[in-house]
Structures are given as C-alpha cells and as structure tokens.
C-alpha positions, -999 to 999 in steps of 0.1 A, spaced: 0 0 0 13 34 -9 25 55 21 -4 79 29 22 106 39 38 106 5 8 116 -16 3 152 -5 28 169 18 2 195 30 -16 171 52 -2 141 71 -15 113 93 4 110 125 -8 92 156 15 89 186 -7 62 202 9 29 192 -24 11 200 -40 28 170 -14 13 147 -21 -21 162 -58 -19 151 -50 -20 114 -22 -44 118 -45 -68 137 -73 -63 112 -51 -69 82 -37 -101 97 -72 -114 103 -83 -105 68 -52 -123 54 -60 -153 75 -96 -153 62 -85 -157 26 -58 -182 35 -80 -204 56 -108 -204 30 -83 -209 2 -99 -182 -20 -85 -153 -40 -88 -117 -30 -99 -109 -66 -131 -114 -85 -147 -148 -90 -171 -163 -116 -200 -143 -102 -180 -112 -109 -174 -122 -145 -211 -129 -149 -221 -96 -134 -198 -79 -158 -213 -96 -188 -249 -88 -176 -242 -52 -170 -223 -47 -202 -251 -63 -222 -277 -43 -203 -260 -12 -217 -251 -23 -252 -282 -44 -261 -307 -16 -254 -286 8 -276 -285 -17 -304 -323 -21 -302 -327 16 -303 -308 16 -336 -328 -12 -353 -363 -7 -340 -387 21 -350 -384 51 -325 -415 43 -304 -416 69 -276 -424 47 -245 -401 18 -257 -373 42 -263 -378 58 -229 -375 24 -212 -344 15 -232 -326 47 -224 -336 43 -188 -321 8 -188 -289 22 -202 -288 48 -174 -292 20 -148 -265 0 -165 -241 29 -168 -243 34 -130 -239 -4 -125 -209 -6 -147 -193 23 -129 -199 9 -94 -194 -29 -101 -169 -31 -129 -149 1 -135 -145 8 -98 -129 -25 -89 -108 -26 -120 -93 8 -114 -84 -2 -79 -66 -33 -92 -92 -55 -74 -110 -71 -103 -83 -95 -114 -47 -104 -104 -39 -97 -141 -31 -60 -146 -40 -60 -183 -76 -71 -174 -79 -44 -147 -66 -19 -172 -89 -28 -200 -120 -29 -178 -110 3 -161 -111 20 -195 -149 13 -196 -151 47 -181 -135 63 -212 -160 44 -234 -187 62 -215 -171 96 -222 -153 102 -189 -115 102 -182 -102 73 -162 -69 91 -155 -86 120 -136 -109 95 -118 -79 76 -104 -64 109 -90 -96 121 -75 -108 88 -62 -78 65 -55 -55 92 -44 -74 121 -29 -107 106 -17 -92 73 -4 -64 92 14 -81 123 27 -117 111 31 -141 138 42 -112 163 47 -123 198 36 -105 211 4 -87 178 -2 -116 153 -7 -134 166 -38 -162 141 -33 -176 164 -6 -168 196 -26 -200 202 -45 -212 234 -63 -214 266 -41 -251 261 -36 -245 227 -20 -229 224 14 -216 189 21 -192 197 49 -196 218 80 -163 235 70 -177 248 37 -186 285 36 -222 289 46 -246 307 22 -282 316 28 -294 294 0 -281 263 19 -311 263 42 -331 251 13 -306 225 0 -327 195 12 -353 205 -14 -329 207 -44 -301 184 -35 -314 154 -54 -318 174 -86 -281 184 -84 -272 148 -79 -289 140 -113 -264 163 -130 -233 144 -119 -224 124 -151 -236 152 -174 -214 177 -157 -186 151 -156 -187 146 -193 -190 183 -203 -168 202 -178 -154 183 -148 -128 162 -166 -112 193 -183 -113 213 -150 -97 185 -131 -69 179 -156 -58 215 -153 -63 217 -115 -44 184 -107 -15 195 -128 -13 229 -109 -17 211 -75 11 187 -83 -11 157 -79 -6 150 -116 31 144 -118 32 137 -156 58 150 -180 48 176 -206 46 148 -232 24 126 -210 2 156 -201 -3 163 -238 -14 127 -244 -38 129 -214 -55 159 -229 -56 143 -264 -69 110 -251 -96 127 -230 -108 147 -261 -108 116 -282 -128 97 -256 -155 124 -255 -156 127 -293 -161 89 -295 -189 90 -270 -206 119 -289 -202 100 -322 -219 68 -312 -245 83 -288 -255 114 -308 -242 114 -344 -251 78 -353 -288 80 -342 -293 114 -357 -275 113 -390 -276 76 -398 -310 66 -384 -330 98 -387 -337 104 -351 -347 140 -343 -321 159 -323 -348 167 -297 -354 130 -291 -317 124 -285 -314 154 -261 -343 141 -241 -329 106 -242 -295 116 -230 -310 137 -202 -330 106 -191 -299 84 -193 -276 108 -174 -301 119 -148 -307 83 -138 -270 74 -137 -260 106 -120 -287 102 -93 -277 66 -85 -240 73 -84 -243 104 -63 -267 90 -38 -247 58 -34 -216 78 -24 -234 103 -2 -250 75 19 -216 64 28 -199 97 37 -224 125 41 -247 111 68 -253 119 104 -229 91 115 -198 103 96 -172 128 107 -154 157 90 -120 160 107 -96 188 100 -58 189 103 -42 208 132 -21 239 128 8 217 116 -13 202 89 -15 169 107 -45 146 111 -40 134 147 -53 100 141 -42 68 123 -52 65 87 -72 33 92 -92 47 121 -98 79 101 -114 57 74 -137 41 99 -147 74 114 -156 90 81 -173 61 64 -206 44 70 -220 11 57 -257 7 48 -282 -21 38 -256 -48 43 -283 -76 42 -298 -66 8 -287 -91 -18 -298 -69 -47 -279 -38 -34 -248 -59 -27 -249 -70 -63 -259 -39 -81 -239 -13 -60 -207 -33 -64 -202 -35 -26 -203 3 -22 -228 -2 6 -198 -18 24 -177 14 21 -159 9 54 -145 -24 41 -137 -8 8 -118 21 23 -97 -2 44 -91 -27 17 -96 -11 -17 -75 -37 -36 -98 -65 -25 -128 -73 -48 -162 -62 -35 -176 -97 -38 -158 -104 -4 -169 -74 15 -200 -89 32 -179 -116 47 -151 -92 57 -176 -68 73 -180 -92 102 -142 -93 108 -140 -55 105 -169 -48 129 -157 -72 155 -121 -59 154 -133 -23 156 -154 -31 186 -125 -49 203 -104 -17 199 -131 6 210 -136 22 175 -171 31 165 -182 12 134 -213 27 118 -239 10 96 -274 20 87 -295 -12 86 -315 -3 54 -314 19 23 -343 40 37 -325 45 70 -294 57 52 -314 81 30 -331 95 61 -297 99 78 -284 117 47 -313 141 45 -310 148 82 -274 156 77 -281 178 46 -307 197 66 -282 201 95 -255 214 72 -280 239 58 -280 257 91 -257 287 97 -249 274 132 -231 243 119 
C-alpha cells in the first residue's frame, strides 16, 4: 500500500498512540487469515465475471435495439432508462474494482475494464487521481476530498462556507445529484486535468500531459459520435429525441452514483476532521477511514450485487484492492475488530434508514450554526 504521507505533503496522518497502529495491523492479519483459511482469491470470481457480462449487455443491447427498432416513444424511454441504470452499475461494479486493481490479479484485465469509463465519455486518469489518491487518502477532509466539494449552492461539509441558500438545500439536493455524469462529461474532466497539474497531484511529464489531454478529447468525441451522431445522421432520429434521451440516461446514472456515495460519507454518523495547525490529522489513517465512512443495507442481496459492494464502504476504504464480492464476509471481521479496539463502526440497517440519515445531515449542514 502506498504510504499515505507521500501523496500530498500538505496534510499528514500522524498518531503517537501505538495502540491505534495495532488496530489496522491486527485487522489486516485477520483478513489475510480469512483468505488463506478459506483458500480463496482476493480478486473477483465467476460471479464477478457474470455480473460484468450482464451489466455490459444491459448497456449495449438496449442501444442496439434503439438503432434497429422504430423510435417508439415509450419503448425508447424504457431502453434509455435501462442504459442509465446499466451505466451506473458498470461504474460501481466493474470500472471501480478494475481501477483499484481489485477485479483481477492480471493488470491487463484491470486496465482494459478500467477503460470502460472512457468508453462512456469520462476520463479514467482523472478519476484515479480524484478517487484512488485524494478521496481514499483524505476522506471527508475539507479542500482535499473533492467528493464532498460540490457546487457553491450545496454544502456537504460543516467546513464549507455557509450561504443563505443552503437552508433550502434539502429541497434541491437530489436534482443536483442528477447532473453528476452530465457535468462530468461536459466540464469536470477538463477542469480536473488542469487543476491536478497545478496542484502537483498529476506528476506527468509535458509529453504525458499532452497525451492525457488528447486521449480525453478523443474519448469524449467517440462517445458523442456513437450516442449522438449515429442516431441522428444515420437513423434519422430527431435531435430533440436524442437530447431528451441523453438527459434521461444521465439523470438516472448521476442520481444513483451520487446518492450511493453520499449514503456512505455524508450522513449523520460520519465525521469531518480537520488537520491541526501543523497540517497533521491526529489519528491513524485506518481509524480515520472508519470514522468518516458508513455502511448501509448490508443484508440486501440486490444492493450488494448492483452497487458493487459500495454499501460496504468501510471495508472498501480499508481494503480497496480486495474485490467487492468479499466485502460482506469481511464486514464481520472489521466490525468485531473495531469493537475490540473501542472504535465506532457505523452502519445504517436499510437503504431508507441511510437516506433519512443523509437528508437529516443535509438539513443540518444547511444551518448557519453548523
């Protein structure tokens, strides 16, 4: 695992209590023993392969049908909606594990499946920097974890500047969530590419940086070609139909992806620690992950399958290179070990309980007193 203190010199994790280091060492040893005793791989299994096939087909087949069938409004709406559901599923269950190196022990398979994000018009390079580096290191830390840094009209951390409009954010928050992938495709990738270079997070050479820009543009042009140009210019779809269809697709995908993340980090049970005056987080990295992350709906077979284990975010943050198909079993080990060391392990029992906790937190953050 990469040393957490080497990623960004501005903030460091430093805990003088040796018992806190013992927690993760003990937990890691128990997790290692689980895989050894059960003689199973940390990576994906046959069920993971079948899930990949199902989700990929659920995105590709509806699009093919849209191209060969007459454009019937209600049928088209259903097919574009299914593509939106599949897009979110691919992101959570396939791309996510692959780009953590958790899908397969073979790097080439992880790399190829990780590029599924580019096929959907987004940049995998930026995603790895935002998610693998910044989010997984500085979880819920203001100005470092971009996943809690929304638009100015949305306050996702008590350390964000308060604005009067925030007192209404519980009424418009879900609409903003719907814009996630659309904003990602149109603006976010380009903004991140420039910002990460200035921040020093992107340490590429000028030649590498030029290729990153080029590949990002090519990815977006390819997406626009097959999702917009082909239906309009080859199959005589009206541009208004395509615009509405894309909004349906991206609103569904954006909503699901945003809500799934927020239910793990922006809920009443999560914390938002700040570094001290020396830019030090006075806690161990592993304990920080448990404190800032919350599981939900752990007994739902469907959500475990569709969300790619992202309802087991505590386990994912502690062991991101382990495939999500193992998280349910690992959650018992993590919870018991946390309890043994006096560390609060939080989990909302159901999806609705997690949504209620998120809305309560959003409402709380909309107050000037927080």
